[in-house]
TIVEXSE-571480 format. One record per residue: x, y, z of N, C-alpha, C in turn. Coordinates in steps of 0.001 Angstrom, whole numbers, plus 500000, padded with zeros to 6 digits. Each point is the difference from the previous one (the first is absolute). Layout:
residues N
XYZXYZXYZ...
***
This chain:
residues 534
526861539374492192498975499187499388498766500202500748498888500098499304498667500164500575499527498865500593499555499937501164499542498860500678498612499489499371499815498709499998498732499474499478498991500107501094498644500090499728498928499920500901500276498945501228500447498764499431500273499026501012501052500352500950501105500515499361501095500401500908499762501117500890499094500984499518499573501078500792499132499446501138499239499175499724499003499356501049500928499408501031500937499136499573501041499299501009500650501040500767500536501104499500500758501030500680499066500713501008498746500292499523499103500493500939499680499197501162499704498716499760499801499060501087501095499827500967501267500013499427501130499775500926500058501237500909500066501217499488500291501163500731498838500241501021498772499663499565498935500180500933500034498983501089500545498841499666500068499007501064501037500518501118501020500601499517501064500454501065499361501163500830499175500887499249499456501052500750498952499487501086499323498942499547498869499243500842500612499484501215501254499261499813500672499430501146500533501098501075500514501091499481500349501079501005498865500613500602498839499997499504498910500606500414499300499094501022500332498661499863499145499083500753500220500190501513501209500435500397500249500068501441499164501109500670499463500923499313499237501140500573498612500039499537499477499027499276498640500060499475499294498654500369498672500099500090499289498663500210500397499015498913500003498713500439500496498914499126499186499951498708498737500182500127499073499807498836500319501037498785500665501213500390500226500848499031501205499648498954500865499081500491501066499642499094499571499273498799498682499576499951499574499345498805499313501039499074500126501242500261499333501060499151501004501037499630500780499651498966500918500868499369499975499921498512500440501034499332499920500107498537500483498805499182501183499540500408500608498946499107499306498763500194499314499653501099499239498844500219498691500048499249499380501164500027498792500298499329500218499794498511501169500544499523500242499802498566500140498521499642500810499287500912500190498625499698498785499273500051499061500263500938498719499317500084499218500224498671499918501260499525499341500336498914500592499334498675501253499926500019500664499343498755499664498565500156500034499492501080499615498517500148498620499733499611499029500794500438498619499891499605499821500203498453500734501025499495499893500206498572500575498780499212501156499417500417500545498923499344498924498798500052499478499673501201498988499062500062498835500265499145499568501213499894498767500318499200500327499722498502501272500446499575500400499749498644499991498562499692500788499186500825500068498614499825498715499195499934499150500378500976498690499514500067499148500136498845500095501285499448499193500308498772500655499252498806501340500020499863500718499290498912499543498570499995500010499331501200499806498593500204498568499572500310499064500884499740498535499663500176499550499119498990500529499836498810499631499108498960501234499298499423499769498838499479501091499216499371499506499489498657499769500965499081499382499482498680500815499323499080501383500079500218500969499413499064500648498697500638500353499155499109500553498731500440500895499256499049500808499080500354500823499130499339499808498548500518499618499166498956499902498460500373501332499361499930500531499619501096501430499310499930499680498480499757500264499502498775499707498741499554501290499168499647499822498730499935501104499067499592500925499609501106499902500609501081500978499504501081499404498755500730498582500138500266499337498763500753499085499294498944499774498700500283499137499165499092498674499710500694499834500309501225498655499687500767499774501008501108499090499759500816499550501014501048501086500527500686499884501440500201501013500708500874499409500198501386500517499280500965499345500126501304500742500933500947501132500481499833500822500854500889500698501129499364499882501168500438500685501162499620500667500650501156501249500562499895500577500685501089501058501018499519499815501315500369500999501053499687501068499936501090501283500182499526501103500137501058499920501282500580500642500157501224500062501249500787500718501002499172499381501185499663500554500857499068499366499932498590499538498881499569499253499830498841500883499611498761501230499723500050500692499641498740499489498682499359499834499057500975499545498696499447498541499667500310499415499347498970498686499284500113500249498597499891499598499183501039500108498544499872498576499363499703499944499050499126498663499341499667500176498520499949498994499272500529500178498567499922498464499411499993499913498698499585498698499427499977500093498515499675499057499483499158499829498600499801501029499366499039500803500844499282500930499449499155501367499682500702499950500137501319501154499683500857501231500854499693499905501174499400501131500952499839499604501217500577501092500648500520500103501352500592500575501011499024499354500989499528500583501015499037500385501191500770501135500672499700500358501212500543500094501111498918499157501029500351499856501161499050500739501162500509500797500777499180500873500981500327499451501394499600499512500758501058499429501326499663501047501094499758501193499605499975501115500914499430500071499933498534499254499225499345499904499969498579499210501246499427500436500453498814499284501216499444498615499540499550499820498867499429498639499602499415499784498517500418499542499777501244499904498643500519499003499191499207500451498894499586499113499076499262500260498478500199501235499698500583500375498579500213500814499918501216499890498792500629500785499850501278501550499923499749500675500453501100501564500012499841500569498607500358499286499241500735500539498725500424498898499126500628500308498619500103498900499144500443500619499198501227499154499610500936500497499124501096499074498774499996500845498910500261499426498604499862500159499289501330499338498851500098500124499267501277498615499415500516498878500856499995498770499515500529499514498771499187499309499065500670499582498812499333498391499967499952499345501027500450498583500120499946499629501387499945498697500381499932499503501301499844500695501054501060500475501076499446500501501098500902498915500790500489499944500352501323498955500829500487500456501280500669501304500026500478500565501130500622501351500432499643500278501319499864501292500493499715500222501240500923501171500139500551500275501186500844501519500207499953500273501353499914501516500357500123500274500319501403501321499733500479500499500317501287500178501523499999500201500510501304500045501445500172500958500757499064501100499520499801501039500645499149499969499400498668499106499286499600499838499398498673501213498978499581500609499571501114501074499015499736499380498655499582498958499658500725499446498648499821498538500070499405499619499089499148498616499777499593499543498728500516498831499954500729499509498799500488498781499609499219499753498590499846498763499523499366499445498856500822498748499871499786499267498798500652498808499620499143499561498811500158498837499526499227499521498623500434499432499303498906499293498794500248500972498802500224501287500228499869500909498850500162500598500044501412499383500875500839500282500017501471501481500375500287500666500582499141501311500428500309500115501510499748500816500616500955500346501391499830501459500058499563500229500812498848501226500105499333500524501418500177501349500102500092500708501309500185500958500160498808499850501051499394500972500365498838500777501173500399501411499899499872500913501038500492500248500776498773499495501139499894500188500892498680501371500581500058500767500059501088501353500540499984501055499061499483499573498679500103500979498933499571499784499748498530498874500491499431499690499785498586499955501194499145500444499909498851499908501227499115498571499874499335499009500742500669498707499753499479499696500612498705500950500875499418499845500432498657500668499158498903500801499070500498500668499098499076499556498612500132499532499504501062499569498734500140498732499679499414499836498911499214498787499643499413499000499337500946500632499060500807499219499330500926500667499852501293499574500563501111500559500036501282499461498916500925500745499230500689499545499031500790500044500492501501499129499308500851500036500599501391501348499614500889500287500820500813501262499848500868499557499181501189498770500010500442499687499280501225498444499601499871499660498890500680498586499640499962499601499558501310498886500385500547499523499627501289498790499012499775500145498780500575499022498981499756499340499568501322499674500859500878499368499627501345498534500001499952499249500410498905498611500026499944499405498632499294498815499725500274499370498858499374498643500413499439499952501151499467498840500487499300500384501174499077499152500483499079500230501020499136500527501323500769500932500731499523500390501185500629499074501123499532499347500606501007498998501008499670500573501390500322501015500177500679500576501315500287501509499910500353500812500974499542501389500187500285500277501440500382500528500302501081500139501442500486501352500232500552500836500569499111501442500339500481499888501019501175501009499870500902500046501063501063500152501402499393499473500930500586500060501448499382501340500578499944501020499491500880501286500714500020501166498971499767499762498709500241501103498995500019499831499004498841500889499907499023499858499320498827499850498444500364500743499439501043500046498616500237498792499367500683499019500857500358498955499533500921498743499976499135499058498964499969498897499980499319499016499139500798498691500350499960498863499256500544499202499386498820499665498734500229499191499321498954498759499416500602498963499923499277498666499374500532499473498992498834499402498914500507499598498944499007498634499510500446499511499191499012498635499251500232500185498930500978501135499678500410500259498992500998499719500606501498499700501289500003499763500738501177501227500315500804501106499919499309501292500446500665500403501400499632500466500732500939500766501141499651501390499884500628500990500172499019501374499627500269500926501229499894500868500282500992500990501073499998501333499436499561500451500479498808501316499719499452501018501069500303501056499742500684501088501019500266501288499476499555500541500504498893501302499520499456501171500775500425499894500989500942501079500708500500501066499117500719501195500296499784501040499298500806499850500302501478499494501079500412499945500365501395498595499642500557499189499300499187498589499687500387500103499079501227498945500233500977499943499103501110499726498566499618500642499003500585499752498587499550498680499554500453499071499649499080498761499558500360499677498599499279499369499115500700499642498775499384498802500139498944499799499131499168498870500124499094498695500145500723499865499415501221498711500202500781499872501449500467501123500553500406499963501305500608499713501015498953500438499820498786499649501032498975498752499692499148499168499054500563498753499629499330498732500200500936498979500594499349498882500195500714498834499234499325499279499079500626499050499247499406498528500484500304499243500399498938498628500563500189499130498744499708498694500252500459498962499086499715499436500065498552500201501135499394499472500226498699501081500294498942499666499755498792500870500342498851500385501472500067501261500340499853500420501430499966499761500490498517499381501036499849499754500554498678500792501306499665500419500532501044500859501258499826500787500420501252501011500746499748500765500562501163500978501075499520500350500932500706500871501040499670500626500739501270501338500138499987500617500810501084499384501432499957499933500583501216499767501525499961501122500693499416499733500878498975501088500623499348500950500861500941499506500505501130500899500864500803500336499280501290499059499230500612500305499426501293500283498493499717501220499718500004500453498696499556499764498857500926499481500273501188499607498884500903498502499562499903499301500718499088498614499714499796499843499426498572498919499078499912499581499510498672498583499638500069499426500053498808498494499861499889499710498613499299499055499362500299499688498749499461498542499936499652499600499177499011498581499714499709499826498403499767498835499433500138499792498561499788498784499707499344499923498726499704498767499541499243498751500158500651500039500013501371498692500144500872499605501437500007500837500977499426499550501393500097500772500687501074500871499334500719500638500714501205501052500973499323500100501119500631500999500912499754500667500538501304501366499741500175500601500356501326501306500751499780500206501031500783501286500499500288500847499223500987501116499655499750500879499166500832501377500655500243500636499586501088501306500436500375501016498877499935501079500204499204500958498897499797500512499471501307500224500897500896500629499639501308499143499055500742498532500031499898499166499164500640499616498787499262500334499985498684499540498886499103501103498923499788501328500338500044500978499009499755500904499978501191500850498892499902501091499755501092499581498842500825500570499908501219499662498967500945498475500028500426499358498866500148498670499869500322499567500858501324500983500121500942499593500639501182499893501456499836500624500559498879500004501434499781498800500466498953499260499047499508498937500319499084498797500261500846499086500894499293498809500406500654498901500226498881498972499258500042498749500148499264500494500000498416500945499223499654500474499980498594500330501386499498500465500858500891500515501265499712498885500984499694498779499642500214498818501049499493499929501013501097499980501253499492499818501160500816498765500842499568499357499606498858498957500693499539499121499067499033498673499819500249499190499186499118499034500938499373499808499903498788499163501086499188498700499184499681498900500967499933498745499574499801499711499730498461499690498731499675499857499735498523498626499418499763499292499694500893498570499508499811498995501071499550499209499721499123498938500850499569498611499442500357499131501069500189498568499461500357498906500827499313498906499425499733498837500639499644498968499922501102498704500201499792499003500033500923499765498534500734500390498935499304499677498710500421501158499031499918501123500342499351501083498994499733501313500702500156501009499124500255501314500307500027500955499235498937500973500559499557500876499382499119501480500269500265500777499126499803501462499970500288500830499841498689500155501133499171500648499849498706501498499522500176500413499226499080501538499596499988500766501248499831501029500287500691500992501036499804501120499359499200500032500323498675500901499328499121501304500571499765500192501368500463501287500616500001499831501273500637501213500609500299499930501313500779501381500740499555499932501395500252501224500680499780499986501396500845501021500429500283500190501305500717500308501105499006499632501225500261500473501089499261501540500287500493500697500931499288501432500079500186500363500441501430499050500794500628500385500460501387499497499057501114499117499023499616499576499070500987498792500529500755499465501147499537498923500709500716498591499469499640499911499228498876498801499389499389500346498614499456499161499074500084500200498757499330498557499618499320500167499170498976498799499468499280499804498571500171498764499415499947499780498690500017499199499672498789500376499077499148499263499528498796499170498773500458498596500289499943499008498915500432499465499320498774499886498674500176499333499262498975498477500211500147499272500352498923498630500265499938499612501261500676500943500849500296499658501365500591501008501013499578499827501174500490500861501127499463501349500131500696500953500606499261501257500378500672499632500920501271500657499878501077499661500568501209501174500632500732499966501202500380501109500728500636499940500173501377501172499807500732500063500077501432501255500846500385499939500590501171501147500523500737500458498992500901501343499847500204500463498863500943499547500210501417499658501146500400499550500238501408498539499846500331499153499838498963498578499801500085499454498649499506499320499326500828499531498513499671499033500175498831499272501015499808498931500057499010500491500834498765499581499678498770500518500605498808499317501472499882500903500770499390499363501442499725499531500195498615500238499056499152499515500307498528499841498651499257499104499966499015500030498947499035500078500638498659500427499148499002500301500509498593499010499336499120499094500691499356499016499356499158500062500595498626499219499591499010500019500584498614498602500358499589499124500452500873498620500335499658499870501315499282500949500811499934500135501169499297501083500188499028499799500892498926501219500190499281500823500982500605501166500357499403500939500984500607499344501331500090499151500394499198499248501269500037498787499983500877499778498943500735498958499968500984498600499413499500499955499774498683498818499483499429499778498555500390498793499535500169499754498529500390500359499207498864500845499004500320500543498989499038498947498964499681499994499584498822499228498868499513500806498714499863499446498862499868500793498807499839501012500176498755499458500611498962500856500256498859501211500837500269499923500909500971501181500827500354501003499222500899499528498966500660500863499249500856499730500244501470499807499004500721499840500047501466500895498977500779500776500505500811501099499221500622499286498680500536500686498796499806499599498794500569501183499098500163500003499092500914501105499046500298499309498749500601499861498975499146499467498703500334500818498877499469500906500144499193500471498912499128501543499768500185500789500850500364501474499731499996500582500805501269501354499552500245500789500710500982500522501313499440499621501047500630500351501504499580500911500594500961500835500910499524500892500723500879499933501524499512499632500846501024499930501509499693501193500709500407500039501244499710501227500791500343499591501473500314500794500564501024499913501451500060500968500705499147499772501344499722501050500647499217499666501521499961501046500646499584499930501445499854501276500486499379500140499839498580501278500011499335500634501493500269501250499877500553500746501125500306499576500791501170499094499488500799499467500637501207500584499293501276499856500797501025500506499469501336498882499164500638498913499970499507498792499260500549499262499315498851499348498940500308499276499262498985498552500537500077499621500547498815498734500664499872498932499046499416500520498890499311499151499041499144500085498554500725498769499348499948500053498647500191499540499359498608500581498967499625499693499385498609499747498506500261499089499502499095499752498527500096499494499569498623500170498590499786499412499463498825498682499421500280499197499659499003498716499669500102499506498803499089498989499334500282499471498889499166499451500501498668499720501338499985499404500534498793500984500464498921501280499580500123501056500172499029500583501407500057499693500642501157500446501440500089501004500135501311500698501032499951500753500430501199499247501121500560500127500201501421499244501149500612501107500902500748499804501272499874500899500908500795499142500911500897500058499855501244499237500895500884500845501056500580499649501168500090500653501101500689499488499967501378500808499618500913499669499732501448500034501146500890500439501222499490500247501232500768498713500411500688498854499788499340498757500664500556499385499116501102500551498812500330499439499196501017500429500416501298499105500399500928500403500282501333500420498746500773501076500132500766500695498800500768499538499956501409499269501088500490499585500005501362498537500387500003499277499792501143498582500224500118499239499062499155500160498739500279499295498984499184498421500111500127499491499677498972498427499980499907499402498847500631499575500075501232499504498866500779498528499839499800499494500040498839498619499547499691499887498537499916498761499578500237499847498432499982500313499427498533499563500725498960500226499517498637500090501169499058500621499738498775500070501114499047498792499881499060500010500749498930498858499975499082499715498656499325501118499059499963499838498723499563499675499030500845499753500466501452499679499117501000501092499263500578501262500409499908501188499276500434500855500899500971500630499375501027500862500662500902501113498940500412501048500626500425501083499123500516499891499836501568500255498852500522499700499726501363501332499676500846500150500717501130501047499641500891499416499328501106500225498592500104499242499238501036500561500241501463501251500426500065500590500135501398499357501303500511499882500997499354499456501286500512498517500221499689499372499052499245498635499996499664499725501258499266500871500465499148499819501270499228499768499546498505499194500917499372499705499790498452500363501319499395500611499917498869500347501251499281499689499803498476499613501138499457499894500009498544501146500810499453500989499321499428501142500823499395499526500934498992500879501001499875499812501012498898500170499304498620499106500386499048500085499402498811500760500812498935501118499462499449500744500623498960499437499325498707499209500660499302499142499346498994500125500577498505500979500880499881500114500576498643501420499868499437500379498636499719501390499813499495500174500237498535501314500156499646500324500051498508500160498557499623499613499685498695500018498567499558501088499897499042500798498928500143501113499717498961499526498907499124500101500033498812499514499043499010501139499383499155499687499118499107501011499418499166500096498462500140499416499448500959500211498562500228498924499221499426500164498809499667498895499100499444499411498996501116500538500083501147499599499016500942500271500631501409499848499262501060500130500406501420501335500611500195499986501146500773501199500739500419500273499525501424501145499435500360500316499528501350500942500822500695500937500680499328501001500743500534500130501315499499500360500932500903500229501391499552501145500633500981500838500671499352501122500570500843500261501594499467500356500713500877500231501497499621501492500286500155500529500589498832501361500308500044500385501111501167500959499762500790500238500895501213500391501400499596500553500309498780500439501328499686499408500559498699499738499083499003499490500481498695498570499672499922499224500721499118498563499780499805499632498815499108500230498873500524499746498740499371499306499207500920498903499188499528499264498805500732500032498857499135500578498966500512500006498675499315498855498926500417499407499563498975498877499002500344500300498701499347499491498828500605500206498800499420498888498967500603500032498865499299498919499001500508500005498812499217498807499594499491499795498766499196500870499860498756500151501162499385500666500046498772501433499982500209500815499680498966501477499804500193500710501454499729499211500947499771500691501415499823499684500856501207500932500884500088499875500995501150499659501406499141499222500733500641499610501392499524500655501015500834500729500879499387500595501247500666499186501162499728499278500571500993499109501110499689500784501321500494499616501055499175500743501332500261498994501060499652500308501206500745499019501133499705500387500798498768501114499605499462500402500816498688500603498977499066499986500385498699500578499093498961501456499722500059500763501084500618501289499814500114500432500199501471500799499259500566500535500183501342501358499625500103500645499726501169501390499871500213500520498764499369499210498852499892500425498766499624499250499430498750499050500797499502499234499630498875499743501191499102499764499728498640499627501135499125498968499350499033499225501023499382499025499654498983499023498898500461499451500113501273499048499101500493498637500292499369499254498966499439498670500260499527498997500142501040498911500559499654498870500112501006499462498571500159499710499825501239499286498571500346498608499915499621499567498983499361498624499867499725499158499864501129498890500626499927499101499934501248498879498969499890500070499220498784498982498983499883500557498762500795498987499503500768500302498742500898499012498924499664500586498783499812499268498785499648498966499638501073498870499660499646498884499561501042499952498519499902499949499361501187499647498567500032498623499763500478499087499557499130498636499673500433499839498617500247498979499618500735499545498674500292499563499220498726499405500825499166499304499381498790500885500174498695501344500242500340500945500058498823500073498763499276500004500024498671500033498710499168501307499151500351501062500763500541501257499330500267499942499242501438498927500083500690499964499539501439500171498524499976499470499208499057500207498576500001501389499561499699500606500722498972501352499698499689500920500405501244499687501135500609500821500394501140499959499039501146498843499280500187499867499130501130500754498797499706500066499565498631500808498872499584501544500184500198500447501182499685501466500451500284500237499952501392499215500565500906500155499885501479500032498475500386499138499167499599499898498542500429501285499343499556500524500274498782501269499353499545501126500435500838500076501335500354501179500489500661499913499440501412498780499905500586499850499424501408500439498644500118499816499190499009500311498584500118501280499656499088500691501074499555501226499930499332499865499057498811498903500301499133499802499153498863500493500790498823500246499324498786500389500655498737499059501206499681500509501022499382499098501144499690498957499779498895500292498826499262498914499721498949499938501079498891498834500532499701499811500879498877500526501369500287500529500262501149500661501373500255501490499800500170500577498840499521501498499772500065500793501108499402499359500492498661500801500979499312499839501403500583499212500141501078499918501454500477501112500235500906500289501253500298501041500401500751499628499773501548500996499796500834499746499823501334499143501120500652500291501238499509499223501191500465498478499705499666499747499594498767498622499829499601499316498947500958500739498928500220499383498887500815499736500405501461500995500904500567499853500495501340498783500947500035499939500814499123498831500891499985498662499258499808499966499095499297498747499145499792499744499340501357501014499353500665499709499322501287499512500949501016500619501183500071499569500949501040498729500747499726499623499994498717498541500469499673499039499070500538500251498789499939499125498959500623499869500155501465501222500215500632499923500241501476499248501201500349500124501024499129499304501235500364498428499852499919499618499225498985498508499767499913499554499161501179500768499242500724499527499254501092500192500732501340500892500892500161500283500529501277499911501629500145499978500697498830499952501419500129498805500558500742500263500934500834498887500693500654499303499287501174500735498874500539499516499284501090499916500768501271498844499932500656499656500732501162500783499382501126500822500918500665500920499652501102499159499206501120498729500335500193499193499374501077499677498695499548500200499670498770499591498599499499501364499156499901500980500787499544501335499152499817500714499842501287499887500956501084500740499829501149499118500295501259498905499413500168499123500347501160500821499568501293499583500721501037500733499764501275499018499768501083500255498921500951499124499662501044500589500399501348499370500787500783500545500554501239500522498876500899499166498967500264500436499013500991501224499135499654500286499966498533501012499271499693501317500734499694499846501326500053501127500935499711500696499600498737499233499613498921500622499614498761499032500317498874500586500047498786499093499994498907499566498607499650498995499998499160499320498641499825500312499396498568500676500781499167500287499506498621498899500351499013500332499775498699499171500454499002498748499215499769499931498757500633498919499146499720499028500077501221500185500708500985499152500046501220498818500834499693498981499796500803498781500823499929500197501352500600499193500889499485500081501407500661499522499823501478500507500887500742499751499891501500499409501332500550499297499847500994499347501185500686501084500506501057499983501305500109500799500610501064499222501099500690499992499958501273499321501016500843500989501016500360499873501301499430500926501079500418499867500369501424
***
């Protein structure tokens, strides 16, 4: 039988590796990295990345997954390996979508139990458990091995954790152990849950860390399981060590903090402290992102306090300057969660995020240098990040030519990338999820239509603005819907958030979150602008 190119490549790599090892004892060590099989493997790997990058550079086809939810979809999560997509939101149901289907169009099962809006979903490392958290202050655990998820219509939680007294803003399962999970809440608590039979016995106090600020995000490092990352309402972003953060009081040190990241921005006369509303690691843990309210998604390496890149939408994917009609990334109105991805690749080459302009954005982050930070005082927009401890200022590299995802009629809050297949899922204010794909037919879908590139515009002088304000007022005070009673919940939600957009979109971070040096705190949205002497 004739060997395939892949088999030939593997055979070449294997034999060359043996030759290299026998040669290593009598040659300089650096030479063992220079042999034909490895060069072939590296070339094949680069070629594969080039092909996938080209294939997945655009996502013009999509399918709208409808009928499963009846209100806003606040949370999306792919399982490890990508068979399952979990979705949840304001209708209090969690839907499970099976990517082993030939033509995915409806969920395979539903999970019930939450009593208020769902904000977070996460699978455990082996996909045995699905965790949820939200506004009812309860973390729920669903055991997928004990349930037939393909046959059960409604699956109830196997366990609930009720130790928080505020909305759950983050749930992060341990990267290797199914029974361990970290949770963060608006009550300022970070709690370590460990359900292993062999787990060390800890009191509630020993597994709880109380912060001064609302916790807005956290995640275990994907490779180093003793480390986890947190962010809070005051803009603080910290890398912490589990061993220093939990346990008896005498063993705790500085709330586990081993690194504090620079999140304050400055222009020539002012400083701002944007809220860090969520964060995430890439799959290797070599890069993480912070989603800031009123500012751009920002990329860091764990070992450097200052960021190396920001993600903007000032240009189109072809490098041409974008106009407002083309879409320019913004985040002023809702809680958003971004994601790294690189379908089928060993590294994440994309960072993706939703935006207030009803679009999703995909940035190719490969071009951003991660060392040799630009230590200018300010960039072309007059803004720099400030590290107060070292008195350094840097201008992060600007990744400014993203690909834009369309199809939504309102704000996009969530975006996730399939780990192995070329799919990106987006969701937000609407009850539908949009599955984007570079081709009309792929592994789990077929006959996908092209996505409309027309995007609705919300203007301050729109004739619907008075009606939208009334819908917002009625929702705020839990009043009857009145003349919009017959409209769908989707239509009412879109109308309400149109009003919020008119009020908050494009807010200057120096106005929304000014910071005063002597108080070491932000001053809130109603405070006056303040002077800062650099």
